[in-house]
N, C-alpha and C positions, 0 to 999 in steps of 0.2 A: 180705901185701897190706894197705896202710894204709887205715883207714875214716875218712871225713870225718864227725866227730861233729856238726858244725854242720848239715850237710845232713840227717843222720838225725833230729836234733831238729826240724828244720823239717817233715819229712815226717810225723813223729808228731803234731805240733801241727795240721797240716792235716787229717789223718785224724780227730783228735778233734773238730775243728770241724764236719766233715761229719756225723759220728755225732750230735753234739748238735743240729744243725739238723734231721736226720731225726726225732729223738725229739720235738722241739717241734712239727714238722709233724703227726706222728701224734696227739699230744694235742689239737692244735687241731681236727683232723678229727673226733675222737670227741666233743669238746664241741659242735661244730656239729651233728652228727647228733642228739645228745641234745636240743639246743635246738629242732631242727626237729620232733621227735616231739610229737604233740598230747598235752596233759596229760589224764589220765583225769578224767571228770566225776563228781562225787560226787552229782549230782542225778539221780534216776531219772526216765526219761521218763514224762510223764503221758498216760494213755489217755483221761482224761475231758475232754470238751469244756468250753470256758469257759462257765459258766452265763450265760444271758441273762434279762432281765426277761420275765415272762409277759405275753403279749398277750391282752387280754380277747376272748372269742369274739364274733363279729359274728352277730347273730341273722338268720335268713333273712327274705326278703321275705314279705309277707302272701299268703295264698291268694286267688285270684280266683274269682268266682262268675259263671256265665253265665246262670242263670235264677232266677226267683223261687222255683221249686220247690227248687232246690239250697239256697238260703238257708233255706227253711222246714224242709228235712230236717236241716240242720246246726245250726239254732238250738235252744237250750234253752228259749227264751221268745220269743214274737212278740207285741208289744203296741203298742197305739195310746194316745197320751196327750200330756201337755204337760210340757215341760222346766221345772223349777223351780230356784230359786237353790240349794236344798239337795238336789236329787235329781230324781226323775222321778215324776210322778203317773200311775198306770195308769188309763185310762178304759175300756179294752177289752182282753181277752186273746184274741188270734186263735189262738194255739196255745201249749201248755205241755207240757214233757216230763213223763213220769210221775213223780209224787212232788212236783211243784212246788206250792207253797202260795200263789203270787201270784194274787191275784184283782183284779177291777175295784175301784177305790177305794184300792188299796194304793199305798204309796210305796216305790220301790226306789232303791238307790244305784248310780250309774254310775261306772265307773273308766275311766281313760284307758289307752291302749295301753302295754305294757311299754316301758321305756327300752331303747334299743339297736336297735329295729326301724327300718330305714332309711326305710320309707314313712311313718312316724309324722309326719314334718315336713310332709307334704303333706295331712294330714287337716284337715277343718273342725272347728269347735267347736260343741258343742251349747249354746245360750244360752237363758236363761229366757224363757218365752213362746212358744217354738217348738212347734208341733203336728206330731208325727211318728209314723211307724210304725217301730219298732226291731226288728231281728233280733239277738237277744242270746245271748251265751255266758256261763254262770255260772262265776264263779271258784271252783275246787274248794277253796280254802283260806280264803275270806272271803265274807261275805254281800253280794257286789257282782256287777255284770254289766258286760260289755264288748260293744260292737257288733261283729258279725262282720266281721273285716278292715276295721275303721275305717269309712270312708264307704260301703263295700259294703252295710252293714247299716242304712243310714239312708234313709228316704223322707220327704220333706216333704209334708204333707197340707194341702190347701186346699179350701174349700167344705164343705158339710154334706149329710147324708143320701145319697140316691142320686147326687147330683151331686159328691160328694167325690172329689177327684183326688189321686193319689199320684205324686210325681216323685222320682227318685233324687237324692240330695244332690249327688253328683259326676257329671260326664259321663264322665270317664276310668275311675274306679273304680265301675263300675255294671254291672248285668246288662243283657242285650240282649233278653230275652224272658220270658214267663211260664213255659212248659213246655219250650220249645226255644229254642236260641240263634239269633239273627239276626245273621250276620256283617256285614251291611250297616249294622246299627245299633250295632255295637260301637264304643265310644269316643265316643258321642253322647248318652249318658244314656238313661233309659227312663221313659216316662210310661204310667200305667195308672190304673185306678180303685180306690178303697178296697175296693169289693165284690169285685173280681177278686183282690186280695190275700187277702181273707177266704176266697174259694173255694179258692185254691191251698193255703192253710194248712190248711183243713179236710180236704183230700185226703191229707195226710201223717199217718201213724200212727207 
């Protein structure tokens, strides 16, 4: 039986072409899979949060006082006198904490409220020539005094002798009674006599 050599060569060439195409297709698929795979990261994940700038603490609001007795109990020093350009001249000591060396005729230094207290912006200013009764807290680190809760610790004094009258510096930041609070008077300031302030201060030990 005679074999057609031309036909045989054609079949062999066709088979070779099919095999070559299959091989190229397989290589392309492997390359595609490798390209699709995510590359490993050399950076280790960070567990620490991104640092932020520190926010300075906001100091709390000032304590409120409801009565003159509460002021007297909390104060390290209760004095009547006159504000001077360089401090405060003490004309009378209504009450002093144990160990105090302040006497009538002394001059003391007054300090303002610490910075950062929200209510500080609403406080009045003590000016030279003003006659007042002050309820004071002593600074534990310096020879200075601050009024209790700003305007709460300031009474303006007018008149003399038995007729002397004391009025809270502020209407809003003010007590509402001598020994007991008066809700109806809250927020309207408080008026009393200098003698009554003396009496309440003397009752506190």
